[in-house]
C-alpha positions in Angstrom: 11.0 -22.2 -16.4 12.6 -18.9 -15.3 10.3 -16.0 -14.4 11.3 -13.8 -17.3 10.9 -16.7 -19.8 7.5 -17.5 -18.3 6.3 -13.9 -18.6 7.6 -13.6 -22.2 5.8 -16.8 -23.2 2.6 -15.7 -21.5 2.3 -12.3 -23.0 4.3 -12.5 -26.2 1.4 -11.2 -28.4 1.2 -8.0 -26.5 4.5 -6.4 -27.2 3.9 -3.0 -25.6 2.5 -4.7 -22.4 5.4 -7.0 -22.0 7.8 -4.2 -22.6 6.3 -2.2 -19.8 6.2 -5.1 -17.4 9.8 -6.1 -18.2 11.0 -2.6 -17.6 9.5 -2.7 -14.1 10.8 -6.2 -13.4 14.3 -5.2 -14.5 14.7 -3.1 -11.4 16.8 -0.4 -13.1 16.7 3.2 -12.0 14.5 5.7 -13.8 16.5 8.8 -14.4 14.5 12.0 -14.9 15.5 15.6 -14.8 12.5 16.9 -12.8 13.0 17.6 -9.1 10.8 18.5 -6.2 9.8 21.8 -7.7 6.0 22.1 -8.0 4.3 20.3 -10.9 2.8 22.8 -13.3 0.6 21.2 -16.0 1.8 21.7 -19.5 1.4 20.4 -23.0 4.2 17.9 -22.3 2.7 16.8 -18.9 -1.0 17.8 -18.9 -3.4 17.4 -16.0 -5.5 14.8 -17.5 -6.9 11.3 -16.9 -3.3 9.8 -16.8 -1.7 12.3 -14.5 -4.8 12.5 -12.2 -5.1 8.8 -12.2 -1.4 8.4 -11.3 -1.9 10.6 -8.2 -5.1 8.8 -7.1 -3.6 5.3 -7.7 -0.4 6.1 -5.7 -2.3 7.8 -2.9 -5.0 5.1 -2.6 -6.0 1.6 -3.7 -6.8 2.6 -7.3 -9.7 5.0 -7.8 -13.3 5.1 -8.9 -14.5 6.8 -12.0 -16.3 9.4 -9.8 -13.1 10.1 -7.9 -11.2 10.6 -11.2 -13.8 13.0 -12.5 -13.7 14.9 -9.1 -9.9 15.2 -9.4 -10.0 16.5 -13.0 -12.3 19.3 -11.9 -9.6 20.6 -9.5 -6.0 21.5 -9.6 -3.3 19.0 -8.7 -2.5 21.0 -5.5 -6.2 21.0 -4.5 -6.4 17.3 -4.9 -3.2 16.7 -2.8 -4.6 18.9 0.0 -7.9 17.0 0.0 -6.0 13.7 0.1 -4.2 14.9 3.2 -7.3 16.2 5.1 -7.8 14.7 8.6 -10.6 12.2 8.9 -12.5 11.1 12.0 -11.5 7.7 13.3 -13.7 4.9 11.9 -16.1 3.0 14.2 -14.4 -0.1 15.6 -15.3 -3.5 14.3 -16.9 -4.4 17.6 -17.1 -3.6 21.3 -14.6 -6.4 21.9 -11.7 -4.0 20.9 -11.8 -2.6 24.5 -12.2 -5.9 26.3 -9.3 -7.0 28.5 -7.5 -10.0 27.0 -8.8 -13.4 28.3 -6.5 -15.4 30.5 -6.1 -18.1 29.4 -6.8 -17.0 25.8 -9.8 -18.3 23.8 -8.0 -19.3 20.6 -11.2 -19.8 18.6 -12.7 -16.5 19.7 -9.5 -14.6 19.0 -9.2 -16.2 15.5 -12.8 -15.1 14.7 -12.1 -11.6 15.9 -8.9 -11.4 13.9 -10.7 -12.4 10.8 -13.3 -9.7 11.6 -10.6 -7.1 12.0 -9.1 -8.1 8.6 -12.4 -7.7 6.9 -13.1 -4.4 8.7 -9.8 -3.0 7.5 -10.3 -4.2 3.9 -13.7 -2.5 3.8 -12.1 0.7 5.0 -9.6 0.4 2.1 -12.6 0.0 -0.2 -14.7 2.8 1.1 -12.2 5.5 2.2 -12.0 7.4 -1.0 -10.3 10.8 -1.7 -7.9 10.2 1.2 -4.3 9.0 1.6 -5.0 7.7 5.1 -5.6 4.0 4.6 -2.7 3.7 2.1 -0.5 5.3 4.7 -1.8 2.9 7.4 -0.7 0.1 5.1 2.7 1.8 4.7 3.2 1.9 8.5 1.8 -1.6 9.0 4.5 -2.8 6.5 7.1 -0.7 8.3 6.5 -1.3 12.0 5.5 -4.9 11.4 3.6 -7.2 13.8 1.8 -10.4 12.9 -1.2 -12.3 14.1 0.8 -15.5 14.6 2.8 -14.1 17.5 0.5 -11.3 18.6 -2.6 -13.5 19.0 -4.8 -10.9 20.8 -6.7 -9.0 18.1 -7.2 -6.0 20.5 -3.5 -5.3 20.3 -3.6 -5.1 16.5 -6.6 -2.8 16.7 -4.8 -0.5 19.2 -1.6 -0.4 17.0 -3.6 0.5 13.9 -5.5 3.1 15.7 -2.2 4.7 16.6 -1.2 4.6 12.9 -4.5 6.4 12.0 -4.0 9.0 14.7 -0.4 9.7 13.7 -0.6 8.7 10.1 1.1 11.8 8.6 2.1 13.4 11.9 5.6 13.3 13.5 7.6 10.3 12.6 9.8 10.6 15.7 6.7 10.6 17.9 5.2 7.6 16.0 8.5 5.7 16.5 8.4 6.4 20.2 4.7 5.3 20.3 5.8 2.0 18.7 8.3 1.4 21.6 5.3 1.5 24.0 2.8 -0.3 21.7 1.5 -3.6 23.2 1.6 -5.5 19.9 5.2 -4.4 19.2 6.3 -5.2 22.8 5.0 -8.7 22.3 6.1 -9.2 18.7 9.7 -8.3 19.2 10.1 -9.4 22.8 10.7 -6.1 24.5 8.0 -7.2 26.9 10.7 -9.6 28.2 13.6 -7.1 28.2 14.8 -6.2 31.7 17.9 -5.4 33.6 19.9 -8.5 34.2 18.1 -10.4 31.4 18.4 -8.3 28.2 16.6 -9.2 25.0 18.1 -7.5 21.9 15.4 -8.4 19.4 13.5 -5.1 19.4 16.6 -2.9 19.7 18.2 -4.6 16.8 15.2 -4.3 14.5 14.6 -0.7 15.7 18.0 0.2 14.3 18.2 -2.0 11.3 14.6 -2.1 9.9 12.8 0.8 11.5 15.1 3.8 11.6 18.7 3.7 10.4 19.5 0.7 8.3 22.5 -1.7 8.2 25.9 0.0 8.4 24.7 2.9 10.5 25.2 1.4 13.9 27.4 -1.1 15.7 26.8 -4.2 17.8 27.7 -2.1 20.8 24.9 0.3 19.9 22.5 -2.6 19.9 23.6 -3.6 23.4 23.3 0.0 24.6 19.8 0.5 23.1 18.7 -2.8 24.5 19.6 -1.7 28.0 18.0 1.7 27.5 14.7 0.1 26.3 14.3 -2.1 29.4 11.4 -1.7 31.8 8.3 -1.9 29.6 5.6 -4.5 30.2 2.2 -5.2 28.7 -0.5 -5.2 31.4 -4.0 -5.8 30.1 -4.5 -3.5 27.1 -1.8 -1.0 28.1 2.0 -0.8 28.3 3.4 0.2 31.6 6.9 1.2 32.8 8.2 -0.8 35.7 11.2 1.0 37.2 12.6 -2.1 38.9 13.0 -3.7 35.4 14.9 -0.8 34.0 18.7 -0.7 33.5 19.6 2.7 35.0 23.4 2.3 34.3 25.5 4.5 32.0 25.3 3.6 28.3 27.2 4.8 25.2 24.8 4.8 22.3 25.7 6.2 18.8 28.6 8.1 20.3 26.6 9.7 23.2 27.1 8.6 26.9 24.6 8.9 29.7 22.0 7.0 31.7 19.8 6.7 28.7 16.2 5.5 28.6 13.5 5.2 25.9 13.2 8.9 25.0 17.0 9.3 24.8 17.3 6.4 22.4 14.6 7.9 20.1 16.2 11.4 20.3 19.7 10.2 19.5 18.5 8.0 16.6 16.7 10.9 15.0 19.7 13.1 15.3 21.6 10.8 12.9 21.7 11.9 9.3 21.1 8.3 8.3 17.7 8.3 9.9 16.2 11.0 7.7 17.7 9.3 4.6 16.3 6.0 5.7 12.7 7.3 5.9 13.1 9.4 2.7 14.2 6.3 0.8 11.2 4.3 2.0 8.8 7.1 1.1 10.3 7.3 -2.3 10.0 3.6 -2.9 6.4 3.5 -1.8 5.1 6.5 -3.7 7.5 6.9 -6.7 9.6 3.9 -7.8 11.2 0.9 -6.2 14.8 1.9 -7.2 15.3 5.3 -5.5 16.9 8.4 -7.1 19.4 9.2 -4.4 19.4 12.9 -5.5 15.7 13.1 -4.6 16.2 11.0 -1.5 18.7 13.5 -0.2 16.3 16.4 -0.8 13.5 14.6 0.9 15.8 13.8 3.9 16.6 17.5 4.1 12.9 18.3 4.1 12.2 15.8 6.9 14.9 17.4 9.0 13.8 21.0 8.2 10.2 20.1 9.2 11.4 18.3 12.4 10.2 14.9 11.0 6.6 16.2 10.5 5.4 14.0 7.6 2.5 15.9 6.1 4.5 18.9 4.7 7.0 16.4 3.1 4.2 14.4 1.5 2.6 17.6 0.3 5.8 18.5 -1.5 6.5 15.0 -2.9 3.0 14.4 -4.2 2.8 17.8 -5.8 6.3 17.7 -7.4 7.3 17.7 -11.0 9.4 14.6 -10.2 6.4 12.6 -9.0 4.4 13.6 -12.1 7.1 12.7 -14.6 5.3 10.4 -17.0 8.1 7.8 -16.8 6.8 6.9 -13.3 3.2 6.3 -14.6 2.7 2.6 -14.4 6.2 2.0 -12.9 5.0 0.1 -9.9 3.6 -3.5 -9.8 0.3 -3.6 -8.0 0.5 -5.1 -4.6 -2.2 -7.8 -3.9 -4.1 -5.1 -2.0 -3.8 -2.6 -4.9 -5.0 -5.4 -7.1 -7.9 -6.7 -5.0 -9.2 -3.5 -3.5 -8.7 -1.9 -6.8 -10.8 -4.4 -8.6 -13.7 -3.8 -6.3 -13.3 0.0 -6.4 -12.8 0.3 -10.2 -15.8 -1.9 -11.0 -18.1 -0.6 -8.3 -18.5 -3.8 -6.2 -19.6 -3.0 -2.7 -21.2 -6.3 -1.6 -21.1 -7.3 2.1 -19.1 -10.4 1.2 -16.5 -8.5 -0.8 -14.1 -7.8 2.1 -14.0 -11.4 3.2 -13.4 -12.6 -0.4 -10.8 -9.8 -0.9 -8.9 -10.8 2.2 -8.7 -14.4 1.1 -7.8 -13.6 -2.5 -5.0 -11.2 -1.4 -3.7 -13.8 0.9 -3.6 -16.3 -2.0 -1.6 -13.7 -3.9 0.9 -13.6 -0.9 -0.3 -10.6 1.1 -2.5 -11.5 4.2 -3.2 -8.3 6.0 -2.2 -8.2 9.7 0.1 -11.2 9.0 3.3 -10.1 7.2 5.8 -13.0 6.5 8.7 -11.6 8.5 9.7 -8.6 10.6 10.9 -7.1 7.2 7.3 -7.0 6.1 6.4 -7.6 2.4 9.3 -6.7 0.2 7.0 -6.3 -2.8 7.9 -5.0 -6.2 9.2 -7.8 -8.4 8.2 -10.4 -5.8 4.5 -9.6 -6.4 4.8 -11.2 -9.8 5.7 -14.9 -10.0 4.8 -17.8 -12.4 2.1 -18.7 -9.9 0.7 -15.3 -8.9 0.4 -13.7 -12.3 -1.9 -16.2 -13.9 -3.8 -16.4 -10.6 -4.3 -12.6 -10.7 -5.7 -12.9 -14.2 -8.1 -15.7 -13.3 -9.3 -13.9 -10.2 -10.0 -10.7 -12.2 -11.7 -12.5 -15.1 -13.8 -14.7 -12.7 -14.9 -11.7 -10.7 -16.2 -10.0 -13.8 -18.3 -13.1 -14.4 -19.4 -13.5 -10.8 -17.4 -16.7 -10.2 -14.6 -18.0 -8.0 -11.4 -19.1 -9.6 -12.7 -22.7 -9.1 -15.8 -22.0 -11.1 -18.3 -21.7 -8.2 -20.8 -18.9 -8.2 -20.1 -15.8 -6.2 -22.6 -13.2 -4.9 -20.1 -10.6 -6.2 -20.5 -9.7 -9.9 -19.6 -6.6 -11.9 -22.7 -4.8 -13.1 -21.2 -4.1 -16.5 -24.0 -2.0 -17.8 -23.9 0.3 -14.8 -20.1 0.5 -15.1 -20.4 1.4 -18.8 -22.9 4.2 -18.2 -20.3 6.1 -16.3 -18.7 7.0 -19.6 -20.4 9.5 -21.8 -19.0 7.6 -24.8 -20.8 4.4 -23.8 -22.7 4.2 -27.1 -19.7 5.1 -29.3 -17.7 1.8 -29.6 -14.2 2.9 -30.4 -14.2 6.0 -28.1 -15.7 3.9 -25.3 -12.9 1.3 -25.6 -10.4 4.1 -25.4 -12.1 5.7 -22.4 -12.4 2.5 -20.4 -8.8 1.5 -21.1 -7.7 5.0 -20.1 -9.5 4.6 -16.8 -8.3 1.0 -16.0 -4.8 1.2 -17.3 -1.8 3.4 -16.5 -0.6 3.2 -20.1 -2.2 4.4 -23.4 -3.2 1.6 -25.8 -1.2 0.9 -28.9 -3.2 0.8 -32.2 -3.0 -3.0 -32.2 -4.3 -3.2 -28.6 -7.1 -0.8 -29.3 -8.2 -2.7 -32.4 -8.1 -6.0 -30.5 -10.2 -4.7 -27.6 -12.6 -3.1 -30.0 -13.2 -6.5 -31.7 -13.8 -8.1 -28.3 -16.6 -5.6 -27.8 -18.1 -5.8 -31.3 -17.8 -9.5 -31.8 -17.9 -9.1 -35.6 -20.6 -6.4 -35.6 -20.1 -3.0 -37.2 -19.0 -0.1 -35.0 -22.3 1.8 -35.6 -24.3 -1.2 -34.4 -22.9 -1.0 -30.9 -25.3 0.2 -28.2 -25.9 -0.6 -24.5 -29.4 -1.4 -25.5 -28.3 -4.3 -27.7 -29.6 -7.7 -26.5 -26.1 -9.1 -26.0 -24.4 -5.9 -24.7 -23.9 -7.4 -21.2 -21.9 -10.4 -22.5 -19.9 -8.3 -24.9 -19.0 -5.8 -22.2 -17.7 -8.7 -20.0 -15.5 -9.9 -22.9 -14.0 -6.4 -23.2 -13.3 -6.1 -19.5 -11.8 -9.6 -19.3 -9.5 -8.8 -22.2 -8.3 -5.6 -20.4 -7.6 -7.3 -17.1 -5.6 -10.0 -18.9 -3.2 -7.3 -20.3 0.2 -7.1 -18.6 -0.4 -3.4 -18.1 -3.3 -4.1 -15.8 -0.7 -5.4 -13.2 1.0 -2.0 -13.2 0.0 1.1 -11.4 
């Protein structure tokens, strides 16, 4: 069965939901007239639960009800400024992060520490609210990819991600240079082995193709020249060191410039190319706005990057505060990544159990995103690939089971949604119809149709009259679970 046929058969009864999902799966551009001018709330595009939720979902891994209420009490610009505030670095997962790598390696110990690092980062995603930082760390992890299969020393992953956090919305040029020297990257793309007389083109090629310029903006001779210029680096212990004897000091012609170029020259010349700013602008657009870029806005973002000397924070401030970003056609126009889905489940439903990060890492991996282990040097391509005939029903089963405190195989989990506590966050919790509307508005990026609202209301009432609904009813807990399970089954729940 083809993917579209499968989706249509699965969600045929929910016409509005399948329409929204099909629009995103179609991969067509979304044309809007709004540009990068500041968003000003209006009757057409108010600052309300939908628009505030849109900002918080794109800037984080979904949002809590408290975070949404916090945002609604502020202006959009104030919220963006808060999301971009600097945070102290988190405490490391253990003292082992500063230990010199064992020689020979202890594979069992390294695997345990890698799993600990995965859980540690997942917990940071869960707990770092009101900040764009961890979402941007994932952006850079998926851009400057390294994986645990080749980079087997967990300390190197920790070092790389600490660099991401330190420079998360700083200077992109400086971050790119830092990645040339990064131990995990040196190992992953073999620049650790690149030396005069024995060149290895792997890193230079990916630097140009996947990290900075894109296909069509360099030649094979540029790859050769960059490879020679990037020689000399080695990983020694937890550091990268430059060994002059391994460096090719000859003359190279790289992207039209000739000299005895080294690492800094390569980075400088790359960032002088107009294609570089467009490359990063396009990636930022896809990550924050929509998978099919509006090239008009991409060009404006590229100009902003150049004007700000590739400092990222001012560009993010403009993009996330823009009328273009807040155009309602982009609300719910992205498919949740497995991280958005799993971290979002825990955050939206208030689950903060010690075993949540481990379960979340495993569940996200089952949905084809294992943190610290991207499938290829291209990272996770995402978008339509997040939804398949296997992962969509698995997502639904995971969400429904978590609401009941079960694994997808029916076993008991220590994780379970406290549905009564969840419901009490809404002032309408004893007014059945308004409560259904408010919960759906919080959990979904789309307004309910009349048919959907009525169906969800009946899940809550289970045949009772509206006026009989109360959180004090003997079966309120079970009825709330039915309501929440019905919502997470909707196609709209997969969109953000």
